[in-house]
TORLUM-161530 format. One record per residue (C-alpha): x, y, z; residue in one letter. Coordinates in steps of 0.001 Angstrom, whole numbers, plus 500000, padded with zeros to 6 digits. Layout:
% TORLUM-161530
XYZa;...
% end
This chain:
% TORLUM-161530
497858469988517598m;501015469716515478p;501115471600512184v;501228469316509162k;500096471630506378k;500108475388505845v;498625477538503104a;499728480924501751l;497773483607499935l;498446487197498908t;495578489640498496a;494654493258497853g;496840495549495794g;500480494817495063l;503339495962497286a;507120495526497043p;507107492719499614c;504756490049498334l;507175487967496301s;509839488211498991s;507355487337501761s;506267484210499907v;509918483297499381g;510774484022503015g;507976481839504379l;508953478944502129i;512613479280503122e;511850479421506847r;509573476372506760y;512185474489504762s;514788475359507425e;512744474703510568l;510172472125509566a;510773470710506074p;508138468015506620d;505356470609506835i;503548470708503510e;503044474141501916i;500093474941499667l;499550478219497794c;496132479537496767y;496237481349493450r;494864484896493305s;494162485291497005g;490708484591498396y;489452483981494868k;491653480903494660g;490536479785498101l;486860479996497130l;487476478172493851l;489900475618495270g;492593476799492872d;495931475940494494s;499249474175494081f;501694472403496386i;505144473895496879v;507307471170495371a;510989470529496262p;512185472459493215d;510225475525494335i;511677475249497835r;515175475019496376k;514698478209494354n;512611480206496839a;515459482685497328g;514974483926493776i;511618485395494820l;513395488046496897h;514674489623493690r;511248490120492105h;508240492390492556g;504572491498492238g;503193488274493649s;504129484921492102p;500906483388493401i;498615486235492317g;496292488685494052n;492623489655494028s;490312491934495987r;487686489638497522v;485774490227500759k;484390486973502142l;481574488761503955t;480395490504500748n;478059487794499489v;476648489866496629e;480076490655495168d;481273487034495448c;478099485843493718l;478389488471490980k;481957487377490249r;481051483707490045g;483055482740493119l;480061481139494866i;476676479755493890q;473276481194494791e;472503480544498440g;476096479886499470q;477967481727502220n;481519482675501085p;482897482116504580l;481444478636504612e;482733477873501109v;486229479030502124a;486068477068505373a;485028473898503585q;487901474299501124q;490442474736503932l;489015471678505658e;489105469706502401k;492736470731501904d;493623469766505532d;495136473199506204v;496243473816509793d;497694477317509339v;496735480004506829l;499266482741506098h;497611485855504684t;499876488515503198i;497916491722502750g;496621494932504261g;494006495495506918d;491166494273504676d;493022491047503892t;493860490318507494n;490515491296509007t;488870489067506390t;491164486279507570a;490056486996511136a;486405486675510051d;487274483326508498l;489130482081511571a;486207483086513801a;483759481287511521f;485875478135511573l;486213478243515358a;482427478357515701k;482248475207513597h;484931473365515581d;487616473558512906y;490971474467514412d;492652476908512005l;495433479296512977t;495774482436510863v;499108484275510811v;499114487443508729g;501824489701507345l;501126493458506969p;501387494515503348k;500490498077502455t;502573500786500851i;500360503345502606d;501928502321505953n;498558502842507617d;497833499619509545v;496935500115513207i;498910499420515458p;501856498404513238i;504846500746513136r;506070499863509650q;504236497802507050s;506148495679504558l;507011497292501233g;506363500917502195a;510026501954502332w;510607500529498866t;507508502220497455a;508771505611498666a;512189505011497133e;510680503888493817e;508277506846493730g;511236509185494128a;513042507404491287r;509917507705489121f;509765511462489640f;513447511921488836e;512533511405485172n;509093513023485217v;510435516273486647v;512604516818483560a;509344517713481784e;509433521047483623h;511426522552480751n;509285521044477997a;506925524025478176n;506825527512479735p;504845527864482988r;504681524125483552m;502644522606486407l;503595519021487293i;501460517063489732i;502888513825491118h;500015511716492477e;501224509170495039v;499197506276496459m;497677506734499909g;493903506476500262r;493649507711503847h;497234508259504882c;499854510715503644g;502926508818504876w;503932507515501437l;503603510925499767t;505687512570502474a;508309509815502497a;508529509886498698t;509086513645498710a;511807513351501366v;513531510527499491d;513353512472496221y;514849515605497782r;517721513556499250k;518481512503495699g;518527516141494593l;521108516907497255e;523441514352495698r;523224515965492227m;525325518701490610d;523669521600488772f;524545524444486385v;522134527258487350p;523521529747484844d;522640527303482066a;519088526907483374g;519784523650485223l;518924524467488816s;517913522358491802s;515057524783492542e;513317523978489244r;513541520269490031k;512551520640493678d;509251519768495368v;507258522966495833h;504200521634497679a;503082518445499443v;499383517815500053f;498250514903502243v;494816513960503656p;495810514972507194e;496551518615506306m;494572521751505677d;494705523133502167l;493979526818501872d;493958527141498104i;494151530934498100d;497244530947500318v;498917528220498261e;498043529911494970v;499776533073496142k;502873531179497325r;503090528870494309l;502258531722491930g;505384533551493105e;507415530392492451i;505870530002488988m;506652533616488121d;510240533272489315r;511348529883487939i;508650529128485297d;507424525850486789n;505788524304489888v;506023520679491133n;503360519368493531i;503250516015495352f;499743514876496417i;498328511804498117s;495623510144496049e;493364510465499101g;493895514196499525a;490686516080498830g;488693512900498086v;485786513855500363d;485437517144498502s;485658515466495099i;483031512859496005i;480717515568497336a;481048517427494018e;480384514248492008m;477310513333494052e;476014516901493829a;476127516489490028r;474160513257490354g;477144511068489422e;477522507625490967e;480845507022492732v;482201503556491788p;483289501476494788r;485217498227495272d;484147495091497164a;485209496680500450f;483144499835499850g;486169502047499111h;485724504648496335p;487653503638493220k;490263506364493127l;490943505997489406d;487345507126488874a;487525509903491486v;490868511064490016n;492306513409492678p;495260514397490484g;492999515885487834q;490954517632490530w;494077519315491923f;495154520192488394a;491804521893487838k;492077523814491126q;495542525192490439f;496103525382486678a;494063528475485867a;494972530282489100k;498686529764488467l;498250530706484801n;499929527418483847a;500385526933480112e;500617523173480450k;499675520700483195v;501141517218483579l;499586514752486059v;501626511602486657q;500834508683488983k;503730506671490371s;501633504066492203g;501739501178489748y;505437501752489122y;506217501810492841s;504016499045494145r;505258496399491684a;508951496864492498a;511165494280494149a;511863495000497833a;514898497136498643n;517553496192501210a;515755497942504083e;512486496144503365d;514244492812502827l;515581493004506380r;512115493794507742l;510508491025505659i;513090488505506896k;512408489268510554s;508640489128510017c;508545485913507962t;510856484170510423d;508592485101513331l;505472484227511310a;506678480656510881v;507730480405514529d;504266481615515584c;502543479266513148a;504345476233514533i;503277477310518052r;499738477931516730r;499960481556517846d;497713483554515501g;497747487248514674g;499364489770512348v;503144490012512586i;504452493522513155g;506148495945515518h;503357496734517996d;503218500485518611e;501098499945521727d;503646497552523232q;506964499378522899n;507370498456519220d;507924494767520061i;507796492486517017l;504983490055517781r;501789488430516558a;499285491247517072i;495720490244517895e;493335490454514938f;490742492480516842d;493321495259517219r;494110495425513500i;492530498272511557a;493291500387508524g;493352504113507985g;496018505005510534k;496590508728509977p;500012510051509175f;501387512087512072d;502127515435510442i;503756516662513671d;506775514412513197q;510026516364512998a;511088514949509616w;507834516061507994f;507947519489509617e;511512519822508320d;510269518987504806l;507556521647504890l;509955524221506313a;512474523485503562a;509916524081500802i;508277527049502539g;504843525493503020q;502579526096506010a;501122523147507923k;497428522577508689g;495296519757509990s;492778518599507363k;492366518973503602v;489410521172502735s;488435523843500259h;
% end
């Protein structure tokens, strides 16, 4: 059947691609099929459940290019899982006895939507797949075309998710200022906590990007301004072993020599150990609608600070999180090119009624295509055997392991 109306929604956490992706979809539809009506649901699946939406008017289409220059999401996000009835009821998104999938399906049918574009991570897109399957069972023909948004870069089997390159660049920029705190106090320990629940890619990429910036700087070592004091001294990701005693010895020597230590950690590094400690104390671990531990409550940065501060005899510890700074940035040039190719193909696929999540398929020679929803999953581990990561560890003198433990 021909496509007459499409809907867009963004969901999950922010990433430096959402605004540009919305703009790119609007631009592509306006170029290829200007008669197709575009509707946006406000605040992701929340807006879909509540019927809160607006039509993309001609003035919005005319100015869609402006969205490429902004971060965040102009149409708003939320974390809603349509199969979590209890959470949807608790938040007032459905009434007692209602099925969220059915409520969402009825709203899409009421709005005469032929294609739903979901811009989000694995949770967003697998939720969309649940919705499409539900609608198919009830003889409603909806095509879902997703775009992979996650700064963690951990969507299986997608090579590169939208916004991740920018997040790494912005995290490096964030630390360029934070690291100057190393000379605010003797024996300073600075911990840079980077987003990445299950995957260490963003932490590693941020460290590499930051060190490239150091290479472009001039220093005056004799005046105390040295690249070594501003360098990254350790990188801890969920996929690696952490032998605290070995690292304390190595980092202790650095602390004694240059009077400070800078550590980059993934927010997911050591989480299993932290949760086990919390539960052993009888503490409840807060979780979101998808069952993920709320990392602000788990607080890996503070846990690492506790592990290392006393053993390194640090006089002061500074824990800084770059996530909210990085994820709300506007897309950089590299991501804008990736977003353009993905939004163009997303519209092409939508018009053909070819559903799936748009991305470079690692299982099919990195071809950019609509990847089947049943193959989409989160938590893709970062490959710590890649040459660029091994080069990073070698440059900072850190040994490589396989899994964080203590």
